[in-house]
A tleap script that builds the chain and sets N, CA, C and O, in Angstrom:
source leaprc.protein.ff14SB
mol = sequence {
  NMET THR GLN ASP GLN ALA LEU ASN PRO SER
  MET PRO ALA ASP THR THR TYR GLN GLN ASP
  LEU VAL THR ALA GLY GLN ARG ARG VAL ASN
  LEU VAL TRP GLU PHE THR GLN ALA SER VAL
  ALA ILE ILE ILE THR LEU SER THR VAL PHE
  CYS SER ILE LYS LYS LEU THR SER PRO GLU
  LEU THR ASN ALA PHE PHE LEU ILE ILE GLY
  PHE TYR PHE SER ARG THR ASN HIE ALA ALA
  ILE GLY GLY VAL GLY PHE LYS ARG ALA SER
  GLU TYR VAL GLY CARG
}
set mol.1.N position { -29.010 -5.573 16.194 }
set mol.1.CA position { -28.527 -6.480 15.173 }
set mol.1.C position { -27.394 -7.312 15.762 }
set mol.1.O position { -26.456 -6.782 16.358 }
set mol.2.N position { -27.502 -8.620 15.584 }
set mol.2.CA position { -26.462 -9.500 16.098 }
set mol.2.C position { -25.272 -9.515 15.153 }
set mol.2.O position { -25.353 -9.025 14.027 }
set mol.3.N position { -24.172 -10.080 15.619 }
set mol.3.CA position { -22.965 -10.145 14.789 }
set mol.3.C position { -23.199 -11.035 13.561 }
set mol.3.O position { -22.696 -10.740 12.477 }
set mol.4.N position { -23.960 -12.121 13.730 }
set mol.4.CA position { -24.271 -12.994 12.594 }
set mol.4.C position { -25.048 -12.249 11.521 }
set mol.4.O position { -24.770 -12.412 10.333 }
set mol.5.N position { -26.018 -11.434 11.922 }
set mol.5.CA position { -26.812 -10.683 10.958 }
set mol.5.C position { -25.969 -9.637 10.249 }
set mol.5.O position { -26.207 -9.347 9.077 }
set mol.6.N position { -24.998 -9.069 10.929 }
set mol.6.CA position { -24.133 -8.078 10.310 }
set mol.6.C position { -23.251 -8.723 9.243 }
set mol.6.O position { -22.994 -8.115 8.203 }
set mol.7.N position { -22.787 -9.948 9.491 }
set mol.7.CA position { -21.943 -10.642 8.527 }
set mol.7.C position { -22.755 -11.252 7.390 }
set mol.7.O position { -22.269 -11.322 6.261 }
set mol.8.N position { -23.963 -11.689 7.661 }
set mol.8.CA position { -24.810 -12.322 6.662 }
set mol.8.C position { -26.216 -11.716 6.751 }
set mol.8.O position { -27.051 -12.205 7.513 }
set mol.9.N position { -26.480 -10.668 5.986 }
set mol.9.CA position { -27.779 -9.994 6.090 }
set mol.9.C position { -28.919 -10.736 5.391 }
set mol.9.O position { -30.037 -10.222 5.341 }
set mol.10.N position { -28.666 -11.923 4.853 }
set mol.10.CA position { -29.709 -12.688 4.180 }
set mol.10.C position { -30.790 -13.104 5.158 }
set mol.10.O position { -30.544 -13.261 6.354 }
set mol.11.N position { -31.994 -13.281 4.628 }
set mol.11.CA position { -33.090 -13.775 5.448 }
set mol.11.C position { -32.896 -15.263 5.689 }
set mol.11.O position { -32.325 -15.946 4.838 }
set mol.12.N position { -33.346 -15.781 6.807 }
set mol.12.CA position { -33.224 -17.222 7.052 }
set mol.12.C position { -34.095 -18.008 6.071 }
set mol.12.O position { -35.128 -17.523 5.608 }
set mol.13.N position { -33.660 -19.220 5.769 }
set mol.13.CA position { -34.409 -20.075 4.849 }
set mol.13.C position { -35.754 -20.451 5.458 }
set mol.13.O position { -35.848 -20.737 6.651 }
set mol.14.N position { -36.798 -20.446 4.623 }
set mol.14.CA position { -38.112 -20.855 5.108 }
set mol.14.C position { -38.709 -21.926 4.194 }
set mol.14.O position { -39.928 -22.049 4.077 }
set mol.15.N position { -37.830 -22.697 3.548 }
set mol.15.CA position { -38.286 -23.796 2.701 }
set mol.15.C position { -37.766 -25.110 3.250 }
set mol.15.O position { -36.795 -25.155 4.006 }
set mol.16.N position { -38.438 -26.174 2.851 }
set mol.16.CA position { -38.000 -27.501 3.274 }
set mol.16.C position { -36.951 -28.022 2.296 }
set mol.16.O position { -36.760 -27.463 1.216 }
set mol.17.N position { -36.291 -29.076 2.680 }
set mol.17.CA position { -35.292 -29.703 1.809 }
set mol.17.C position { -35.949 -30.193 0.518 }
set mol.17.O position { -35.374 -30.062 -0.563 }
set mol.18.N position { -37.151 -30.757 0.632 }
set mol.18.CA position { -37.860 -31.250 -0.555 }
set mol.18.C position { -38.198 -30.101 -1.499 }
set mol.18.O position { -38.062 -30.252 -2.713 }
set mol.19.N position { -38.632 -28.966 -0.980 }
set mol.19.CA position { -38.917 -27.804 -1.824 }
set mol.19.C position { -37.656 -27.325 -2.533 }
set mol.19.O position { -37.704 -26.926 -3.697 }
set mol.20.N position { -36.537 -27.365 -1.833 }
set mol.20.CA position { -35.267 -26.971 -2.449 }
set mol.20.C position { -34.885 -27.922 -3.580 }
set mol.20.O position { -34.379 -27.483 -4.613 }
set mol.21.N position { -35.126 -29.228 -3.392 }
set mol.21.CA position { -34.840 -30.204 -4.450 }
set mol.21.C position { -35.720 -29.964 -5.670 }
set mol.21.O position { -35.243 -30.043 -6.802 }
set mol.22.N position { -36.991 -29.675 -5.452 }
set mol.22.CA position { -37.907 -29.406 -6.563 }
set mol.22.C position { -37.455 -28.170 -7.331 }
set mol.22.O position { -37.430 -28.176 -8.561 }
set mol.23.N position { -37.104 -27.126 -6.620 }
set mol.23.CA position { -36.652 -25.890 -7.257 }
set mol.23.C position { -35.363 -26.124 -8.038 }
set mol.23.O position { -35.204 -25.599 -9.140 }
set mol.24.N position { -34.447 -26.901 -7.480 }
set mol.24.CA position { -33.196 -27.201 -8.186 }
set mol.24.C position { -33.489 -27.995 -9.456 }
set mol.24.O position { -32.869 -27.749 -10.490 }
set mol.25.N position { -34.414 -28.934 -9.394 }
set mol.25.CA position { -34.801 -29.690 -10.581 }
set mol.25.C position { -35.428 -28.810 -11.636 }
set mol.25.O position { -35.172 -28.984 -12.828 }
set mol.26.N position { -36.257 -27.857 -11.206 }
set mol.26.CA position { -36.886 -26.930 -12.145 }
set mol.26.C position { -35.826 -26.058 -12.819 }
set mol.26.O position { -35.916 -25.779 -14.014 }
set mol.27.N position { -34.837 -25.636 -12.060 }
set mol.27.CA position { -33.756 -24.830 -12.648 }
set mol.27.C position { -32.995 -25.631 -13.699 }
set mol.27.O position { -32.653 -25.103 -14.757 }
set mol.28.N position { -32.731 -26.895 -13.413 }
set mol.28.CA position { -32.000 -27.744 -14.356 }
set mol.28.C position { -32.796 -27.925 -15.649 }
set mol.28.O position { -32.238 -27.816 -16.740 }
set mol.29.N position { -34.089 -28.200 -15.533 }
set mol.29.CA position { -34.934 -28.341 -16.713 }
set mol.29.C position { -34.987 -27.028 -17.484 }
set mol.29.O position { -34.966 -27.030 -18.714 }
set mol.30.N position { -35.055 -25.918 -16.775 }
set mol.30.CA position { -35.089 -24.609 -17.416 }
set mol.30.C position { -33.802 -24.365 -18.204 }
set mol.30.O position { -33.853 -23.835 -19.314 }
set mol.31.N position { -32.651 -24.744 -17.648 }
set mol.31.CA position { -31.390 -24.575 -18.365 }
set mol.31.C position { -31.362 -25.397 -19.646 }
set mol.31.O position { -30.918 -24.913 -20.687 }
set mol.32.N position { -31.831 -26.633 -19.575 }
set mol.32.CA position { -31.880 -27.487 -20.768 }
set mol.32.C position { -32.799 -26.860 -21.816 }
set mol.32.O position { -32.462 -26.816 -22.999 }
set mol.33.N position { -33.960 -26.377 -21.375 }
set mol.33.CA position { -34.918 -25.780 -22.294 }
set mol.33.C position { -34.349 -24.503 -22.917 }
set mol.33.O position { -34.495 -24.286 -24.120 }
set mol.34.N position { -33.712 -23.669 -22.121 }
set mol.34.CA position { -33.118 -22.435 -22.647 }
set mol.34.C position { -32.020 -22.754 -23.660 }
set mol.34.O position { -31.927 -22.097 -24.697 }
set mol.35.N position { -31.188 -23.754 -23.372 }
set mol.35.CA position { -30.127 -24.147 -24.302 }
set mol.35.C position { -30.724 -24.677 -25.602 }
set mol.35.O position { -30.225 -24.370 -26.685 }
set mol.36.N position { -31.785 -25.468 -25.500 }
set mol.36.CA position { -32.441 -26.008 -26.688 }
set mol.36.C position { -33.033 -24.893 -27.538 }
set mol.36.O position { -32.866 -24.890 -28.758 }
set mol.37.N position { -33.721 -23.948 -26.908 }
set mol.37.CA position { -34.301 -22.825 -27.643 }
set mol.37.C position { -33.218 -22.014 -28.339 }
set mol.37.O position { -33.363 -21.654 -29.508 }
set mol.38.N position { -32.147 -21.729 -27.636 }
set mol.38.CA position { -31.063 -20.947 -28.225 }
set mol.38.C position { -30.421 -21.685 -29.393 }
set mol.38.O position { -30.100 -21.076 -30.413 }
set mol.39.N position { -30.234 -22.990 -29.249 }
set mol.39.CA position { -29.625 -23.784 -30.314 }
set mol.39.C position { -30.489 -23.788 -31.574 }
set mol.39.O position { -29.980 -23.612 -32.681 }
set mol.40.N position { -31.784 -23.987 -31.405 }
set mol.40.CA position { -32.692 -23.987 -32.553 }
set mol.40.C position { -32.694 -22.618 -33.222 }
set mol.40.O position { -32.662 -22.529 -34.450 }
set mol.41.N position { -32.732 -21.552 -32.430 }
set mol.41.CA position { -32.726 -20.201 -32.998 }
set mol.41.C position { -31.440 -19.924 -33.767 }
set mol.41.O position { -31.476 -19.318 -34.838 }
set mol.42.N position { -30.313 -20.361 -33.236 }
set mol.42.CA position { -29.025 -20.153 -33.922 }
set mol.42.C position { -28.971 -20.966 -35.217 }
set mol.42.O position { -28.542 -20.453 -36.250 }
set mol.43.N position { -29.398 -22.215 -35.169 }
set mol.43.CA position { -29.361 -23.072 -36.358 }
set mol.43.C position { -30.250 -22.516 -37.464 }
set mol.43.O position { -29.829 -22.460 -38.620 }
set mol.44.N position { -31.471 -22.103 -37.132 }
set mol.44.CA position { -32.377 -21.585 -38.155 }
set mol.44.C position { -31.855 -20.261 -38.711 }
set mol.44.O position { -32.015 -19.984 -39.899 }
set mol.45.N position { -31.233 -19.442 -37.861 }
set mol.45.CA position { -30.669 -18.173 -38.332 }
set mol.45.C position { -29.496 -18.427 -39.273 }
set mol.45.O position { -29.416 -17.810 -40.335 }
set mol.46.N position { -28.590 -19.318 -38.902 }
set mol.46.CA position { -27.452 -19.633 -39.764 }
set mol.46.C position { -27.911 -20.247 -41.088 }
set mol.46.O position { -27.338 -19.950 -42.136 }
set mol.47.N position { -28.924 -21.088 -41.051 }
set mol.47.CA position { -29.458 -21.678 -42.278 }
set mol.47.C position { -30.046 -20.608 -43.190 }
set mol.47.O position { -29.842 -20.644 -44.403 }
set mol.48.N position { -30.765 -19.670 -42.620 }
set mol.48.CA position { -31.358 -18.589 -43.406 }
set mol.48.C position { -30.282 -17.706 -44.015 }
set mol.48.O position { -30.381 -17.331 -45.184 }
set mol.49.N position { -29.257 -17.371 -43.244 }
set mol.49.CA position { -28.156 -16.556 -43.753 }
set mol.49.C position { -27.424 -17.301 -44.868 }
set mol.49.O position { -27.103 -16.709 -45.899 }
set mol.50.N position { -27.160 -18.584 -44.674 }
set mol.50.CA position { -26.482 -19.386 -45.692 }
set mol.50.C position { -27.276 -19.390 -46.999 }
set mol.50.O position { -26.709 -19.198 -48.075 }
set mol.51.N position { -28.585 -19.609 -46.902 }
set mol.51.CA position { -29.423 -19.626 -48.105 }
set mol.51.C position { -29.458 -18.257 -48.779 }
set mol.51.O position { -29.519 -18.177 -50.005 }
set mol.52.N position { -29.421 -17.195 -48.006 }
set mol.52.CA position { -29.379 -15.853 -48.582 }
set mol.52.C position { -28.071 -15.608 -49.325 }
set mol.52.O position { -28.073 -15.028 -50.411 }
set mol.53.N position { -26.961 -16.043 -48.748 }
set mol.53.CA position { -25.655 -15.870 -49.384 }
set mol.53.C position { -25.578 -16.673 -50.676 }
set mol.53.O position { -25.049 -16.185 -51.675 }
set mol.54.N position { -26.089 -17.875 -50.669 }
set mol.54.CA position { -26.033 -18.767 -51.839 }
set mol.54.C position { -27.169 -18.496 -52.825 }
set mol.54.O position { -27.286 -19.184 -53.839 }
set mol.55.N position { -28.003 -17.498 -52.534 }
set mol.55.CA position { -29.142 -17.123 -53.385 }
set mol.55.C position { -30.134 -18.280 -53.567 }
set mol.55.O position { -30.709 -18.452 -54.642 }
set mol.56.N position { -30.323 -19.056 -52.519 }
set mol.56.CA position { -31.302 -20.135 -52.522 }
set mol.56.C position { -32.597 -19.605 -51.919 }
set mol.56.O position { -32.573 -18.896 -50.913 }
set mol.57.N position { -33.713 -19.943 -52.528 }
set mol.57.CA position { -34.989 -19.471 -51.989 }
set mol.57.C position { -35.770 -20.659 -51.441 }
set mol.57.O position { -35.843 -21.721 -52.059 }
set mol.58.N position { -36.337 -20.453 -50.290 }
set mol.58.CA position { -37.159 -21.471 -49.652 }
set mol.58.C position { -38.200 -20.774 -48.776 }
set mol.58.O position { -37.889 -20.308 -47.679 }
set mol.59.N position { -39.435 -20.707 -49.271 }
set mol.59.CA position { -40.480 -20.071 -48.453 }
set mol.59.C position { -40.673 -20.776 -47.104 }
set mol.59.O position { -40.972 -20.136 -46.096 }
set mol.60.N position { -40.497 -22.098 -47.104 }
set mol.60.CA position { -40.661 -22.839 -45.850 }
set mol.60.C position { -39.605 -22.434 -44.825 }
set mol.60.O position { -39.911 -22.254 -43.646 }
set mol.61.N position { -38.359 -22.291 -45.282 }
set mol.61.CA position { -37.283 -21.872 -44.376 }
set mol.61.C position { -37.518 -20.457 -43.868 }
set mol.61.O position { -37.322 -20.174 -42.686 }
set mol.62.N position { -37.940 -19.568 -44.765 }
set mol.62.CA position { -38.223 -18.183 -44.362 }
set mol.62.C position { -39.353 -18.142 -43.341 }
set mol.62.O position { -39.256 -17.443 -42.332 }
set mol.63.N position { -40.428 -18.892 -43.601 }
set mol.63.CA position { -41.540 -18.933 -42.644 }
set mol.63.C position { -41.104 -19.523 -41.310 }
set mol.63.O position { -41.465 -19.015 -40.249 }
set mol.64.N position { -40.317 -20.609 -41.372 }
set mol.64.CA position { -39.827 -21.226 -40.137 }
set mol.64.C position { -38.948 -20.250 -39.358 }
set mol.64.O position { -39.036 -20.166 -38.133 }
set mol.65.N position { -38.100 -19.513 -40.077 }
set mol.65.CA position { -37.223 -18.535 -39.423 }
set mol.65.C position { -38.036 -17.509 -38.639 }
set mol.65.O position { -37.792 -17.285 -37.454 }
set mol.66.N position { -39.015 -16.882 -39.319 }
set mol.66.CA position { -39.801 -15.844 -38.636 }
set mol.66.C position { -40.652 -16.426 -37.509 }
set mol.66.O position { -40.840 -15.776 -36.480 }
set mol.67.N position { -41.158 -17.620 -37.688 }
set mol.67.CA position { -41.957 -18.244 -36.633 }
set mol.67.C position { -41.102 -18.569 -35.414 }
set mol.67.O position { -41.469 -18.235 -34.287 }
set mol.68.N position { -39.964 -19.218 -35.637 }
set mol.68.CA position { -39.102 -19.630 -34.525 }
set mol.68.C position { -38.501 -18.429 -33.818 }
set mol.68.O position { -38.510 -18.366 -32.589 }
set mol.69.N position { -37.979 -17.473 -34.580 }
set mol.69.CA position { -37.387 -16.280 -33.962 }
set mol.69.C position { -38.461 -15.465 -33.237 }
set mol.69.O position { -38.215 -14.937 -32.153 }
set mol.70.N position { -39.648 -15.364 -33.835 }
set mol.70.CA position { -40.746 -14.639 -33.177 }
set mol.70.C position { -41.110 -15.257 -31.844 }
set mol.70.O position { -41.280 -14.547 -30.853 }
set mol.71.N position { -41.232 -16.579 -31.811 }
set mol.71.CA position { -41.544 -17.251 -30.555 }
set mol.71.C position { -40.379 -17.181 -29.568 }
set mol.71.O position { -40.583 -17.066 -28.359 }
set mol.72.N position { -39.174 -17.250 -30.090 }
set mol.72.CA position { -37.998 -17.212 -29.205 }
set mol.72.C position { -37.956 -15.902 -28.424 }
set mol.72.O position { -37.677 -15.896 -27.226 }
set mol.73.N position { -38.233 -14.798 -29.105 }
set mol.73.CA position { -38.145 -13.507 -28.438 }
set mol.73.C position { -39.408 -13.119 -27.680 }
set mol.73.O position { -39.396 -12.154 -26.917 }
set mol.74.N position { -40.483 -13.849 -27.877 }
set mol.74.CA position { -41.710 -13.482 -27.163 }
set mol.74.C position { -42.238 -14.605 -26.288 }
set mol.74.O position { -43.413 -14.595 -25.920 }
set mol.75.N position { -41.402 -15.566 -25.950 }
set mol.75.CA position { -41.877 -16.702 -25.165 }
set mol.75.C position { -42.380 -16.249 -23.799 }
set mol.75.O position { -41.940 -15.239 -23.249 }
set mol.76.N position { -43.295 -17.014 -23.287 }
set mol.76.CA position { -44.035 -16.566 -22.114 }
set mol.76.C position { -43.255 -16.651 -20.809 }
set mol.76.O position { -43.677 -16.054 -19.818 }
set mol.77.N position { -42.134 -17.367 -20.768 }
set mol.77.CA position { -41.452 -17.466 -19.482 }
set mol.77.C position { -40.808 -16.142 -19.069 }
set mol.77.O position { -40.345 -16.017 -17.936 }
set mol.78.N position { -40.771 -15.159 -19.960 }
set mol.78.CA position { -40.308 -13.838 -19.546 }
set mol.78.C position { -41.309 -13.178 -18.600 }
set mol.78.O position { -40.953 -12.269 -17.849 }
set mol.79.N position { -42.557 -13.636 -18.638 }
set mol.79.CA position { -43.574 -13.077 -17.753 }
set mol.79.C position { -43.434 -13.608 -16.331 }
set mol.79.O position { -43.999 -13.026 -15.406 }
set mol.80.N position { -42.697 -14.697 -16.133 }
set mol.80.CA position { -42.528 -15.289 -14.812 }
set mol.80.C position { -41.340 -14.641 -14.108 }
set mol.80.O position { -40.279 -15.247 -13.959 }
set mol.81.N position { -41.538 -13.413 -13.683 }
set mol.81.CA position { -40.476 -12.664 -13.033 }
set mol.81.C position { -40.106 -13.343 -11.725 }
set mol.81.O position { -40.983 -13.714 -10.945 }
set mol.82.N position { -38.822 -13.505 -11.485 }
set mol.82.CA position { -38.374 -14.112 -10.246 }
set mol.82.C position { -38.029 -15.575 -10.369 }
set mol.82.O position { -37.617 -16.193 -9.387 }
set mol.83.N position { -38.186 -16.146 -11.549 }
set mol.83.CA position { -37.794 -17.531 -11.766 }
set mol.83.C position { -38.810 -18.528 -11.259 }
set mol.83.O position { -39.985 -18.209 -11.077 }
set mol.84.N position { -38.335 -19.741 -11.033 }
set mol.84.CA position { -39.220 -20.835 -10.629 }
set mol.84.C position { -39.405 -20.835 -9.123 }
set mol.84.O position { -38.711 -20.126 -8.394 }
set mol.85.N position { -40.333 -21.625 -8.683 }
set mol.85.CA position { -40.518 -21.782 -7.246 }
set mol.85.C position { -41.748 -21.059 -6.735 }
set mol.85.O position { -42.423 -20.342 -7.474 }
set mol.86.N position { -42.021 -21.258 -5.476 }
set mol.86.CA position { -43.195 -20.690 -4.826 }
set mol.86.C position { -43.056 -19.178 -4.678 }
set mol.86.O position { -41.987 -18.684 -4.318 }
set mol.87.N position { -44.122 -18.450 -4.951 }
set mol.87.CA position { -44.150 -16.999 -4.765 }
set mol.87.C position { -45.234 -16.663 -3.742 }
set mol.87.O position { -46.372 -17.117 -3.862 }
set mol.88.N position { -44.876 -15.876 -2.752 }
set mol.88.CA position { -45.881 -15.403 -1.808 }
set mol.88.C position { -46.659 -14.273 -2.474 }
set mol.88.O position { -46.085 -13.424 -3.156 }
set mol.89.N position { -47.944 -14.276 -2.272 }
set mol.89.CA position { -48.801 -13.255 -2.889 }
set mol.89.C position { -48.360 -11.853 -2.471 }
set mol.89.O position { -48.473 -10.909 -3.254 }
set mol.90.N position { -47.867 -11.713 -1.264 }
set mol.90.CA position { -47.472 -10.393 -0.783 }
set mol.90.C position { -46.169 -9.909 -1.400 }
set mol.90.O position { -45.890 -8.710 -1.398 }
set mol.91.N position { -45.355 -10.846 -1.937 }
set mol.91.CA position { -44.062 -10.458 -2.503 }
set mol.91.C position { -44.108 -10.204 -3.992 }
set mol.91.O position { -43.262 -9.477 -4.515 }
set mol.92.N position { -45.073 -10.783 -4.694 }
set mol.92.CA position { -45.104 -10.688 -6.137 }
set mol.92.C position { -46.517 -10.397 -6.622 }
set mol.92.O position { -47.462 -11.126 -6.318 }
set mol.93.N position { -46.635 -9.341 -7.363 }
set mol.93.CA position { -47.921 -8.996 -7.949 }
set mol.93.C position { -47.728 -9.013 -9.459 }
set mol.93.O position { -46.904 -8.272 -9.994 }
set mol.94.N position { -48.473 -9.841 -10.128 }
set mol.94.CA position { -48.368 -9.953 -11.587 }
set mol.94.C position { -48.888 -8.727 -12.300 }
set mol.94.O position { -49.241 -7.723 -11.681 }
set mol.95.N position { -48.926 -8.831 -13.610 }
set mol.95.CA position { -49.382 -7.688 -14.406 }
set mol.95.C position { -50.800 -7.454 -14.145 }
set mol.95.O position { -51.389 -6.535 -14.714 }
savepdb mol mol.pdb
quit
């Protein structure tokens, strides 16, 4: 083991600059999407709680709440273990 490897045990990069730019862009879009999902879930939850406190009934709001919260907690990007970017078949085996 060389001195460089002892100080930095990371594997050397094997991606191009363009691949790194694409991955960075995907991360940025993912952050925007995650923030949007969280905001919608918080807003619908607060609206439902407010209507419950004020004794207001709205079947549409209740249905929207369960639909949005259900999708929020079961969205498919949880199945993409390891985040965005290229996956080598030998490193990642899906379900």
